[in-house]
N, C-alpha and C positions, 0 to 999 in steps of 0.2 A: 225519793230514792230512784236511782236510774233504772230504766226498764231492763227486762231480760228476754233473751231468745233461747229458750231451753228445749232440750230434746224431749221426745215423747215420754221418756221415763222420768222427766222432771230434773235431770242433771243439768248443771251449768255447762254450756258448750265452750270449750277452749281450743284455740289454735296456737300451737307453739311454732313460731316463725324463726327457724334456726335452731336445730336440735343438737348443737354441740355441747361442750362441757357445761355451760350454764343452762341453756334452754332445755337440753335433754334431762338434766338432773331435776330442774324445776317441774318439768312435765311429768316425769315418773312419779315424783312425790304427790303431785296434784291428782294424777290418775289413781294412786293408792288412796287418796282422800275422797274419792267418789265422783270426781268430775268426768265429763265426757270429753276426753282429750284426744286431739288429732295433732300429729307431728308433721310439719313441713320440713323435709330434709332432701338431700340430693346425693348422687354418686354412690360410692361403695358403702358409706355410712347408712344411707337410706336402704340400700339393698340388704345389708346385714340386719338392720332393724326389722325389715319386712319378713325376712326369711327365718330369723331366730328369735327376735325380740330385742329389747333394749336392756343391756346389763349395766347395773350400777355397782361399782366397787367402792366400798366405804368402810373405813376402820377395820380393815383386815377381813371383811366378809363381802359377799356379792349377792345380788338379787336380780333375777331376770323378770322383766316386765313384758307381757304380751302387749303390743302397741298397734295403733292404727296410724300408718305412715303413708304419706303421699308426696310425690314430687310436683303435683299440680293440684292446687286447692280450689280451682275455679268452679268446680261442680259441687262443692260441699256446702254452699249456702252461707248464711250469716252466722256470726259467732258472738257470744256474749263478751268474751274476753280474748284478746289477741296479745300474747306476750312476744314481743319482738326482741330476740336475742341473737343478733347477727353482728359481724364486724362492721365498722363504719364504712369500709370500702364496698360492702355488699348491701348497704341500706337502700339505695335506689332500686336495685333489682328486687329486693324483698318487698318494698312498697308496691311495685308493679304487680308482684305475684299475688297480692291479697286484695286486688281491686274489687272482686266480686264477693268478698267475705266481710266487708265493713259496712255497717248500716248506721242509722241514726241512734240506735240503742246500744251500739257496740262501744266497748271500752278498750282502749289500747294502752298497754303497759310496756314501754320500751325499757329493757334491762340491758343496757349497753355501756361500753367504755366511752369516756368523753362527756362533754357538757354542751355540745352545740347541735345535737341531732334533733332535739325536741321541736324546734321551729319547723324543720323540714317535714316532720310527720304531721304537725298541726296544719301546715299549709296544704298538704296533699289530702288529708282526710278531715276537713273542717266540720263534716257532719257528725263525727264521732267525738267522744271525750277522750283526751289523751292525758294520762297521768304520768308525771315524771317519776323516775325510780332509780335506785342504784343498789348494788348488791356487793356484799363482802363474801367472797368464796374463792377457794382454789380448786378448780375442777377443769379437767381437760379430757378430750377424746384419747383413750389409751390405744385403741385400735378400732376399726370399723365395728360399730354396734356395741362398743364398750366404753363407758365413761367412768373415770376415776375421780372421786372427790378426796382431796388430801387434807388431813388435819381436821380440827373441830371448828375452824372459822366459818361462820355463816350468820349473816344478817341481811334482811331485805328491807330497805327503806323506801317508802312510797308515800305519795300524798297529793294534795291539791290546795293551792294557795287560796282558792276562792270558796271551798266547801268544807264542812265539818265531816269528821270520820263516819258519823251516823249515816250519811248518804251512801256509804260503801260497806254497809254491814255485811252484805252477802259475801263480798270479796274477803273481808276480814275473817269471817267465820271459816271460809274455805282455806285460807292460809293457816288458821289455827288447826283445822283438821289435818292439814298436811304436816303439821309439826314444825312449821317455819318459825324462826325467831324473826319477827317483823315489827316495824314501827311506822305508824302513820304520822306524817308531819305536814303542817301548814307552811313550814319553812323548808320545803324539800330542796329548793335550789342550793341552800347552804349545805344540806346533807350531801348533795351531789358533789359540791366543790370540796367538802371535807374528804371524800373518797378520792377525788381527782388529784389532790396534792400528793397522795400516796401512789396511785396507779400511774400517773403521768411520769413522776420522777423515777419510780422503780422500773417501769417498762423501758424507759429511755436508758437507764444505766445498765440493766441486765442485757439489753440488746446491743449496746455499744461494747461492753466488756465480755460478753458471752459467758457470764457467770450466773449462778443461781441467786435467788433473792437473799438467802441467808449469807452467801458469800459477799454480796454487795454490801450488806450491813456490816459484816466483819471487816472487810478490806477497804471499803470506800464510804464509810459512814459519814464523814464530814462532807464529802461531795454530795451524798444523798440528801443530807439535811439542808445543804445550800440550795439544791434544786427544789426541795419542798418550799423553801422560803421564797424562791422566785415565783412558783405557781401561786403561793398565797398572796404575793404582792399584786399579781394580776387580778385575783379574785377581789381583793380589797379595792382596787381601782375601779372595779365594776360594781361596787356597792355591796359586796358580800364579804363580811369581815371574817377572816380566819386568823385566830390569834395564836400566841405561843403555845398555849395548852394543846391546841389541835395538832400542831407540828410535833410536839413531844409524844402525843398519843400515836401519831403515825410512825414515829421512830420506834416506839415500843412495839407496835404491831409488826414492824419489819424485823425486830429482834426475835419475834415469836413464830415466824413463818416456819413451816416444817422443812426439814432437810431435803434438799433436792428439788424443791418447788421452783418452777420457772414462770415467768409472765407469758401471757398469750402472745404478745408481740414478739418476744424472744423466740418462742416456739415456731411462730409463723416464718420468721427469718431463717431459722434452722431447717425448716421443711420446704423452703423455696416458695412460700406463699407470699402474697402481697400483704405487708404489715400495716397496722393502723398508725403509721408514723405521723401523718398529718393531723389526725385527731388527737393523738396523745402527746405529741411533742411540737409539731409545727404550729398548731393552734395557739399554744402558749407563747411561742416566739413571735408570731404574727400579731397577736393581741398586745403583747408587751411593747412592740415597736409602735403600734397605733396609739398606745397610751403613754408613750415616751418613757418607758421603763427599761431597765437593763436586766438581761437574763444571761450573764456570761457563761454559766455552767451549761444550761440547757441549749443555748444557741450553739456553743462549741460542739456538743455531742450531736445535735441535730445536723450540723454541717458534715460532721464525720460520718454519720449514718447515711446521709444523702449521697455522699461520694462513694461509700461502700456499696450501696444498693443500685447505683446508676450503671 
């Protein structure tokens, strides 16, 4: 079993790198489960968390969590588990920010959109163990210091192609205490692509049309399904088979998204922030071209978004 770097009170030390809708929510639940959690955040969100705490709004109720938050983790020492939950456009700066927090016994769990970031993290922190992961959740910053999780959707998939789950028993027990619905997989790459066919297609269409996820399903369902098939064709060409059953599951998931829910890329565009366009759309188009595949739907929307954002 991998080693641990625990606090004096015996708690597992966690650093949440990126305390937005996903990272903030995970960190709050893990704090409740008894871990020694530190949040790395910045700007107004960090200040609000520091001053008042982190508020989680879920299923019509809210809870305020007193948290330990910093904008500079360099003096905090090494951590057992670092959960990286930042936008792909912020990954490099996030990796720079944790250079003094990753040791040989550290475990890094990137919970991000996209499928191409794992190699970048492994190359930067070869001394640590990096576990691929993906999450199904609709959660965003409502305002500084407040995170809203919408609907009941939640599943954390994580794993290691080379090791059995027994090597990560401490992590699994922590996730159980936090009440997470989670699944360990030796075939985690396929799990990531199963999610990617949904998030890539939905993020692209919601951003292009400026409509919610439910509206995209209702008004542009055929285009959404065609985009999913394009992503699946890229996965298949890379040796990761995504069949018809997975596409239909993703379409069913789209039909069940709560009213008013938007994708993070759509929200970033609306708020004037730099979106994850290259990670969620451009990557598919580039890989398809390299593999001599056609992606007419996604390529057209990608060009339209590039023109609009230029």
